[in-house]
C-alpha positions, 0 to 999 in steps of 0.5 A: 749705532743705537740699534746695534747696542739694543741688539747686543743688550737683548742678547745679554738680557734674554738668557737672564730672563730665561733663567729667572723664568726657569727658576720661578717654574722649578723652584717655586712650584709654578711648573706644577700649577702650569701643568694643571692649567694645561690639563684643564685646557686640554679637557676643554678640547678633547673628548675623554672616556672613563674606564672603571676597574672595580676590585670586586666584579659582579659575581662577587669575585676578586677582579684579577685586573684590579690587582694587576693595575694596583701593582702597575700604578704603584711602580710608576715614577709619576706617583711621586708627583701626585698631590697626596700619597700614602706612605706604607711599609713595603715587602720588607719591614725597612722599606717605605713605599708610596701608595696612591691616595683617593681621588688623586690623579697620576699620569702615564704615557704610552705610545705617545698618548697621555693616560690618567689614573685615579683611585675613586672613593667608595661608599662609607663602610665598603672596603673595596676600591675602584681604579678609573682610567681616563683616556682620550677617545682618539687614543682608545682604539689605537692603544688600549689593547696594547696598554692593557697587555703592557700592564699585564706584563709589568705586573707579572714581573712585579708579582714574581718578586712579591709573593703573598701568603693568604689565610682565611679568617672567620668574620662577618659577611661584609669582611674580606675572607682572605687576609694576606702577608708577604710570603718570604719563606726561604725554602727551595728544592736545593735545600730540601732533604730529599732524594735528588731523583725525586726532586728532579722528577717533581721539578720536571713535572711542575715545569711541564705543568706551566707549559701545558695550557694548550694540552689541558684545553685540548683534553677539556680538563681544568688547568690544575694539578693536585699533590698529596704529601703524607708522612710523620710530622717534622719530615718537611711537608710544609717546607716542600710547599714553600719550595714549590711556591718559590719555584713556581712564583705562586702565591699560597692560600692556606685553607684552615678548614676549622675556620670554615662555616660549611660547604657553601663557605668553602666554595666561596673561599675557592672562588676568591682564590686567584690563578697562579696560586697554590691552595694548601689544606694541611692535616686533611686526614683530621677532617675526612675520618668518620669520627672527625668533629674538627669542622662543620665541613662535610666529607662530600664538601671537601670532595667537591672542593678537590675535584668538583665543577667549582674547582675549575671555575675560580681560575686556571693554573693552580696547584692544590696541595693536601697534607696528611700524617697517614692515609691508612685511615682514609677511604682510597676512593677519596684519594683516587686519580682525578682528585689527587694526581701525585702522591709523595711520601715523606719518610724519616731521614736516611743517610742521603737526606742527612748529608743534605742537611749537613751541607745546608746547616753546617756547610759540611759536604764530607766528614770523617764521621759520615761512615759511622752515621751511614752505618747507623742508618743502614741498621734501621735507625731514623730521625725526622728532618726537623729533629736532625736540623734542630740538633745541628742548629744547636751545635752549629759552631762545631760540625763535629759536635753536631754530627756526634749529637746526631749519632748519639740520638740515633744510637739511643733508640733510633726514633728520636726519643733520646734527642731531648735528653741529649740536648739537656746534657749539652745545656748542663755540660760544657758544650754550651759554654764552648758555644757561648765562647765561640758566639762571643768571638763571632760577635754574637750573644752567648746567652742567646745560644743557651736560650735557644737550646732550652727552647729546643729542649722544651719542644722535644720534652713535650714531644717525648711525653706525647710519644711515651704516653702513646707507648704506654697506652699501646702496652696497656691495650696489649696487656 
């Protein structure tokens, strides 16, 4: 009888004991201490191999695998279980993300194998890092190749959502040449004020480039493509580069030639760029004319940058983009095929571009004033996309008033010199008061609209002074 009572009591006590043990493990942190003890015991019975992934390789170039490993590790849920993690700002300023601290181990599982990563400390004064993979030798041959491929695929998916803009800055030899910030420009090909046929041809060309690696290999050519964007300022060249980056999901390297110390420095910058990127050089015509003194880089150095042997050594799948205000003063040999593959002219707005801007900025696809605007464009009047867009932003609460302001600017003299006068009339007149009232109704601040218009006017007034000064110089030369 006593035996049966003991059995019944054990059935009652066992769940209670299990509950207490579970509570102690998970509520007091003993589970983490148990895992550490288990890991130490395993180290005594298994042989491990350590694989290092340095940030800078032996050729003093950035190790692309280091970037991919960094993206992959910071996406692992096990990062939250690390003893020490850094809290940093994410892609958006309101996002807080975790970053692996030095010498802290995080665990990963892949195909039944346990793998361990830690960020090794570097020597004081060095800004580079090293990721170290700890893997059992029995698992290395079985999973290593598949695991690295898995890291590549995951990091590529993350990189598509987190583009970056790099800029070169002058500094000491020990400092990093490129500094980066998140690239969040919203421009797309759909928002570009260009002819639809031209946009479709460019998109088709870029899509063909993405799939052309075997073709370039068969031809024995570097897998890269170069574009020249030329035209007056304000016609959308920079926005076009942003649209290309968003379309391709490529990072952007903005090369400021005025900050480059010489030809060898320019080569080093090129070697530090990564594959799947756009390398942008703006206002190239400032640096390639004979009388140019804007940079210590020579014309021969720029030519080697465009099509020299180093341009194919830094990485594959890259787009080179050069912008110019005009290519009339540039030697045609400088822009020959091979150095520049595609030439795209950005001219003043026509009626088709105006309709695209009206749809984007005002939400208007058709309007009773459109025939009048088309007639004015047909007679040769023109404005830049930037000038038309600023007029639309200033009058965004009233599409009719916005279109009338564009008509007024086109009728003034057709080249935008009347735009500033038109905006100042709106600032001094009742148009601004009406927009302030509408802004208050919509929950906005009416005073901010007036401030925006004054800023726009100041910009156009400065621009008009430059144009008038140029015109006076031309008249004096003729006289």
